[in-house]
Residue, then its C-alpha position, 0 to 999 in steps of 0.5 A: x587089504x580087502x578089509x580096507x576096501x570093504x566099502x567099495x566091495x559092499x558097493x560092488x556087492x550091491x551091483x552084484x559084482x562081487x559077493x562079499x559082505x562089507x559095511x554099507x556106504x554112508x555119505x556122511x561117514x565116507x565124505x572123504x572118499x566121495x571127495x577123492x572120487x570127485x577128483x577122479x571124475x574130474x580127471x576122467x572127464x577132462x581127458x581129451x583122448x585117452x586117460x592113462x593110469x599108471x600104477x607101480x604097486x598093484x596092491x593098492x590099486x587092484x580093488x579099483x581096477x577090479x571094479x573098472x574091469x568088471x564094468x569093462x571100462x579099462x584095459x591093461x597095457x604093459x609099459x614098453x615102446x609101443x606104449x610110449x609110441x601110442x602116447x606121444x603127440x606133437x606140440x609146438x615150442x610155444x605150447x611147451x613154453x606155455x606148459x613150462x611156465x604153467x608148471x614153473x609157477x605151479x612149482x613143478x620145476x622138473x617138468x617145467x625144465x623138460x618143457x623149457x628144454x622142448x621149447x628151447x628156452x635156455x633162460x627159463x630152463x636155468x631159472x626153473x633149475x635155480x628155482x628147483x635148487x632153491x625149493x630143494x634146499x628149502x625142503x632139506x634145510x632142516x634135515x641136511x643143511x650142508x646139501x641145502x646150502x649147496x643147492x642154494x648156492x647153485x641157485x644163487x649163481x644161476x639167478x645171478x647169471x641170468x640177471x635175476x639179481x633180487x633172487x640171487x641176493x635173496x639166495x645169498x641172504x638165505x646163505x647168510x652171505x649178507x655182504x654179497x647180498x648187499x653188494x648185489x642189492x646196491x650195485x645191481x638192484x638200484x635205488x629201490x633196494x637200498x634199504x635191503x642193501x643197507x640191511x644186508x650190510x648191517x647184518x654182515x657187520x659192515x656198519x659203515x657201508x650200511x650207514x653210507x647206503x642209508x644216507x644215500x637213500x636219506x634214511x636219517x634215522x636208520x643211518x644214525x641207528x646203524x652208526x650207533x650199532x656199528x659204533x661209527x660215531x664219527x661218521x654219524x656225527x658227520x652226517x648229522x652236521x651235513x643234514x643240518x646244513x642241508x635242512x637249512x636249505x630245504x623249503x620244509x626247514x622247520x619240520x626237517x630241522x625238528x626231526x633232525x634235532x631229535x635224531x641228533x640228540x638221541x644219537x649223540x646220547x647213544x654215542x656218549x653212553x657207549x663211551x661212558x660204558x667203555x669208561x672212555x670219558x675223553x671220547x664221550x665228551x667229544x659227543x657231549x660237546x656236540x649237543x646244541x645246548x648247554x642244558x642238554x649237555x648238563x642233563x646228560x652228564x648229570x643223568x650219567x653221574x659224570x660230575x667231574x666231566x660236567x665240572x670241566x665242561x662248565x669250567x671250560x665254558x667259563x661258568x665258574x658258579x655252576x662249576x663250583x656248585x658241581x664241585x660242592x655236590x661232589x664234596x671236592x672242596x679244594x676244587x671248589x675253592x680253586x674254581x671260586x677263586x677263578x670266579x673272583x670270590x677269593x674270600x669264599x675260596x680261602x674259607x673253603x680251603x680252611x674248612x678242608x684243613x679244619x675238618x681234616x685236622x680233626x677227623x681224617x682217617x676216622x679221627x676222634x676230633x681234638x686235638x688238631x692233627x697234621x697231615x701231608x698237605x696241611x702247610x701248603x693248603x694254609x699257604x694257599x688259603x693265605x694267598x687267596x685271602x691276600x686278593x680279598x678283603x678278609x686277609x686279617x681274619x684268614x691270617x688268624x685262622x691260619x695261625x690257630x690251625x697251624x701247629x706253630x703258635x701253640x704256646x701261651x704267648x702266641x695263642x693269646x695274641x691269636x685270640x685277641x686278634x680273632x676277637x677283633x676280627x669277629x672270627x668264631x673259628x679263631x676264637x673258639x679254637x684258640x680258646x680250646x688251645x689255651x685251655x690245653x696249654x693251661x692243663x699241660x703247663x706245670x702248675x709250678x709255672x703258674x703266676x699268682x696274685x691275691x687280687x680278685x676280680x670277676x671282670x671279663x679279661x680285656x684284650x689289653x689285660x690278656x696281651x700283658x699276661x706273660x704266663x698262665x694263671x689261675x685267673x686265665x684258666x678259669x676265664x677260659x674255662x668259663x668262656x669255653x663253657x659258654x661257647x659250648x652252651x651257645x653252640x648247643x643252643x644254635x643247633x636248632x638253626x641247622x634245620x633251617x636253610x642258611x641257618x637263620x639267626x644262628x648263622x655264625x655259630x652254625x657255620x662254625x659247627x658244620x665246618x668243625x664237623x666237616x659237613x656241608x648243608x644241602x637241600x633235598x626236596x626242601x628238606x635240609x640234609x648234610x653231606x659228610x666229608x669224613x663219614x668214618x669220623x668218631x662223631x658219626x658213629x653216634x648216628x645209626x648206620x641205617x639212617x646214613x644215606x650213601x650216594x656214590x662218593x657222598x654220604x648224607x644224614x638229615x638235619x635231625x640226626x646231625x643235630x643229635x650227633x653234634x649235641x652229643x659231641x659237644x656234651x662229651x667235649x664239655x665233660x672232657x674239658x671240664x674233667x681236665x680243668x678239674x684235674x688241673x685245679x686239683x694239681x694247683x690246689x696241691x701246690x697251693x696247699x704247701x706254699x700259697x695263701x689261704x685265699x688261693x687254696x680257698x679259690x681252688x677248692x671253691x672252683x673245684x666244687x663248682x665244676x665238679x658239681x656242674x659235671x655231676x648234676x648236669x643231666x645232659x652230660x654222660x658222666x657215669x664213667x667218671x662219677x668216682x673222679x667227680x665224687x673225689x673232687x667233691x670230697x676234696x672241695x670240702x677241705x674248704x671248711x678248714x680254709x673258711x674257718x682256719x684255726x687262726x682267725x687272723x688268716x682269714x682276715x683278708x679282704x679277698x678271703x672275706x669276699x669269697x666267704x660271702x659268695x653263694x658258691x661258698x654257702x653252697x660248698x659249706x652246706x655240701x660239707x655239712x651234707x657229707x659230714x652228717x651223712x650218718x644215722x642216729x644223733x650227731x656227735x659234738x664234733x659234727x654239731x660244732x661244725x654245723x653250728x659254725x657253718x650256720x653262724x658263719x654263712x647265715x643260713x641253712x637250706x630247708x632240707x638240711x635244716x630238717x635233716x639236722x633238727x632232730x639229731x642234735x641235743x635240745x639246747x642246740x636244737x633250740x638255738x637253731x630254731x630260735x635263730x631261724x624264727x628270729x631271722x624270719x621275724x626280722x627279714x620276712x613278711x607276708x604269706x611266705x613269712x607266715x608259712x616258714x615261721x609256723x614251720x619253725x613254731x611247730x619244731x619248737x612246739x614239739x620240744x615243749x617251747x611255746x614260741x608262738x607266745x614269745x614276743x619278738x623282743x624277748x626272742x633275742x634274749x631267749x636265743x642268748x640263753x639257749x646259746x649259753x645252755x648249749x655252750x655249758x652242755x658242750x663244755x661240761x660233757x665228759x669229752x674223753x669218752x667221746x670219739x668225736x668231740x668238738x674241736x678247739x677252733x669250733x668251740x672258741x668260734x662259738x664262744x666269740x660269737x656268744x660274747x658278741x650276742x651277750x655284749x650287745x645288750x649295752x648298746x655297744x661292744x668290743x670285739x676283734x675285727x675277725x669276729x665282727x666280720x664273721x658276724x657280718x657275714x652271717x647277716x644275709x640282708x643288705x640292711x643290718x638290724x641292730x636292735x639291742x638285747x635287753x639282758x639283766x645284770x645277773x644274767x650278764x654276769x652269769x654269761x661272762x663268768x661262764x666264758x671266764x671259767x672256760x678260758x681259765x680252764x683251757x689255759x691252766x690245764x695244759x695237759x687236758x688242752x693238749x689231749x683235746x688238741x691231739x684228739x681233734x686231729x690237730x698238730x699240738x706243737x703247731x697249734x698250741x701257741x695259736x690257741x693260747x693267743x686266741x684264749x688270751x684275746x677272748x680274755x681281753x675281750x671279756x675284760x673290755x666288754x665287762x669292765x672286770x676280770x683284769x686281775x685274771x688277765x694279769x694273772x694269766x699274763x704272768x703265767x710263764x707257760x702262757x707268756x712263752x706262747x705269746x708273741x713277744x711284740x704282743x706281750x711287750x705292749x701289755x707288760x707295762x700294764x702288769x708293772x703298774x697293775x692296771x690296763x688301758x683299752x688303748x694298750x689292749x687295742x694296740x696289742x691286738x692291732x700289732x697281733x694282726x686282729x685289731x680291736x673294734x668298738x661297735x656302736x649300735x646307736x647313732x653316731x657318738x663323738x667319743x673315740x678311743x685310741x688304738x681302737x677302730x670305731x664302727x658306727x652301725x646306727x639304725x638299719x645301716x647298710x652292711x656294704x658300707x660297713x665292709x667298705x669301712x673295714x676294707x677301704x681298698x674296696x672303694x678304690x678297687x671298685x672304680x671304675x670296674x665292678x668290684x669283688x664284693x659286687x660280683x662275689x656277694x651277688x651271684x646274679x651279677x654277670x659279665x657280658x660273656x657269662x652264660x646266665x643259665x649256668x653257674x658262675x666261676x670265681x676268677x682272679x685277676x692277672x698279676x699285671x693289673x696293678x693294685x690300688x696305691x693304698x693297697x697292702x702288698x703281701x709278697x713279691x710278685x715275681x711275675x712282674x719282671x716277666x711282664x715288664x720284659x713282655x712289655x718291652x717286646x710289645x712296645x718294640x713291635x707295636x707302638x699303638x699309643x697305649x705304651x704310656x698307660x702300661x708303663x705307668x701301671x708298671x711303675x706303680x707296681x714297681x713302686x709298691x715293691x720298693x716300699x715293700x722291701x724298704x719296710x721288710x729290711x727293718x723287720x725281725x724276720x730278716x734280722x734273725x740269726x738263721x736268716x743270715x747276713x747274706x739274705x739281708x744283703x740280697x734284699x738290699x741289692x734287690x731294692x737297689x735294682x728295683x729303684x734302677x728299674x723304676x728310673x729306667x721306666x721313668x725315662x722317655x727313651x727306654x734302654x731295652x738292653x740294660x733293662x733286660x739285663x736288670x730283669x734277669x738279675x732280679x729274677x735270679x734272686x728268686x730262689x734265694x730270698x722268695x721263701x724268706x720274703x713270703x714270711x714278711x707282712x709289710x703293709x703300707x700305713x698312711x698318715x691319715x690312718x695313723x691320725x684316726x687311730x691315735x688321736x683322742x681329742x679330735x672327736x669329730x674326725x671322720x670314721x677311718x678310711x683304712x682299717x688297721x691291719x697286721x702290717x700297720x700294727x707292725x709299723x706302729x710297733x717300730x714307731x713306739x720307740x720314736x717320737x710320734x708325728x702327731x700328739x697322742x694324749x696317752x695319760x688322758x686315754x689311760x685315765x678314761x680306760x682306768x675309770x672304765x675298768x673300775x666302774x662298769x656302769x659308766x661304760x653303759x651310759x650313752 
């Protein structure tokens, strides 16, 4: 202790009071001590009488007391009664009160309580006591909260008892008894403390009471705030209404109303938000509806994303346009449709329902698209769409779309009417979907049920034609495939419109596209986006998921990615449908190959090739997965070579087949065949060379790359033929720089083979070509073919021989040939104008050429064993082909005789050969047999034999018109630079009749650029065939019974029963014309040998006779003004029941209709100025003439004179050459 007081003791030492060594006093260091001493000084100096210092612990005070004792300033007294008596002085109550108040404010509450007791101030005493409790509570609040609350409660009770209400309220507030505190503030403190009262009620959770208190004090903001906090929203809403009403009566209306509006908007928004968070949309809407303006309501509900509630609100307010737009944003199409109907726009409402049905039918539950599927509400929704449409102006359009979306009309009969109706209504949905459905019908129909018709037309089918088509056909299949392909390309082209608001000029197709994919166009900051109704659809998977945006219920993609996915889908659709059509055509071909004509087989193969080529070469189509299938189809299509160049040339002597042959598609397919056929290394075999040569000669051209591919791989003689022929055509048909370039190329090829073609005049080039042709034939004929694996086939070789005869015989200025050979020659000419310059061949060379052909023919006919081996090794059935080959060789021999004027003895010798005679048709041999007896032949008799054999003899004159005519010979006047189309019109007179008024076969088939209004000009054209319902021209030859006609008549009867539209008379006339053709066909067929053969049987003849009678009855029924439908239907059933019995037999009959004009032109010799024949002699005409030979001729035929002329021609070759 002494150490602690060392400073004091040091001071004492300085005064000599104590002798202790301590540190010296330093005022700066001991400033605190100085401060304490100053306070002690003040206490001492302020003392009035005595200063009492009371210490309970001597240890601390002893140093100071020692100091004071040393100075004799203090004395020590014991605490006893004497001390108290000495200290006691008397004071007045006022002094005690004053001292107590002073102590109270100094917060010396204990001493104050004593003073107030002395003064008799009970109120002050309680106040001091309460204040003491309050202070004590504050001191021990952290250390002993429970005792602190006891003190505080005692204080509050005391304050309340003495009227110190604010203090009491504060104590209760501190005790967290907020409600009691608020009651004290409210009830005992008055208006100034209303805010505190409200605050206490708020803290106590008595929000309604707090709101009442705030309202009482006109504290608007606090009132609404506590209503919001206490969820007293109804109370707050009442106050808002009250204040708004009261504000209107106030002088400061503008300011108060503005303030209230702001507070109201905030409060109502908070209320709505509260119920929104509680998912109590009903209560929320009560406050939303309390907003003063619709804009506020819209803004709030949009900000909360409550579009359903906003939609209901708009609908309640009658804002149907806004409500429909909200439904659109939500993707609720059906609700949008209902609201739109309420707004009176029934057409749009109907379209929206149809959009929903279409998209759900395609893409519901992650659907993959076509075909249309059913779902639970589909039928009801379609009825709903129809009911909407009945109130609008587009009910007819809606009706067609409803039908195509439903599954009811899925057969051919219903779909064709829907398609036609869609065209009339200009409904893209109806047209496109019905077109797709009809393709499905074609692909799913058994090909045996297809109808067939040999008439060919490339015209787009009219609505009338389509309605009359009772069954599917190849024509309808190709028509709708072509239409579908055009639709797809149009849709792909229109996709660019999807980036434009409202689609611009592509409105119609873009609307279909977005409806098809179940999308709705929306604008997002002027950027076009699309809301997807079915985000799980298969087509959406083509879009990367990172690109797809989601917003609540809706899924969005931008226009660019939507276009990409749509384009991918349409390409896959085109590929898928193309493959199905390809597969269907292959099935049709398999059927046609066993029972149908060469024309139908060729048609199928050409279209198989075109579609397969299109699918293979289209860069946009991802066809890698189906490459094997497409290549198999391309390989199958090369069978067209066998159809284009049949073993029997008469099989291709039909106008429709010739039209096919002249198309660019036919040329392309034949060149494709060459590519595949020569796809080997090294020199080409004679078989390959033969096929290349006849394709070149039969099509008239080879592509540049194919020419280069061939030219170095064939023997010299064939290479020279190709080169000379190529150079000759360039000389004739080309001019200018292009001509010079190509000719020089050919010159280079020939020069490399030691042929100086640049020095050969154009006149001599033709002669050189004939010479090279002769060398090639000799080279082929003389080779040891038995050692070769692939030798030229008989058909190919004879084709070359027939063409060689034409080239050689042209030297006379005219020549004889068969119709089939002339047609082949004409097809090879590619220009519209046929150049007919003569080939000047000397007599010696001419005889050499003719002798070579004679030698070949004789060899083939005499050496049957070698010929049979040749046929067999060529992969041809000997039994089936040998008769055809003998007939063809005899025809070549006949042509050799009539062109050279020689070799009739050889012909006579050959015809006497029993083996040859047995192979020839009896009717053919029967005509030539009299010539053997009298030992000379007449050209007219050879012409008649060839005519009845089905390949008429033609005399082709290369000069100007001549008046000399030969009986049974068709005279063809070529003249100078004649038009090749005119020649075909002459050879096939029905061309002229079938062309008017529609576009013709030849026009479309020979001109690949010719296209109809529905063609897609940027893509390949499809060869199509007409419906069997289109009646053939009156003079056209009927080749077989059209059994589908009877179905068409039945449909016709139903048509006129349901729709009497004024066109029935036209249809009836067409029906009668075709029935009349069938009557003529059966009338002639009854007399044919086929029906009189023993194996045919009498029953067959009777069946045909009965059918003829029924056809006559049917014709008479259609000829009456009042049709007897029941009888007609019964008759039609009877006719159709005969089909299984006699169809195969009638298909063997070739019965053309021969006109009187035709007979006169081919028989009369004296009428030299008669016009060229308008109808070419045909197989069926020859059959008729064979029958007429035994009867008197209707017109004079000066046979003796004709034979004489022919005889002179035989004996002297020179006369035949004179003009």
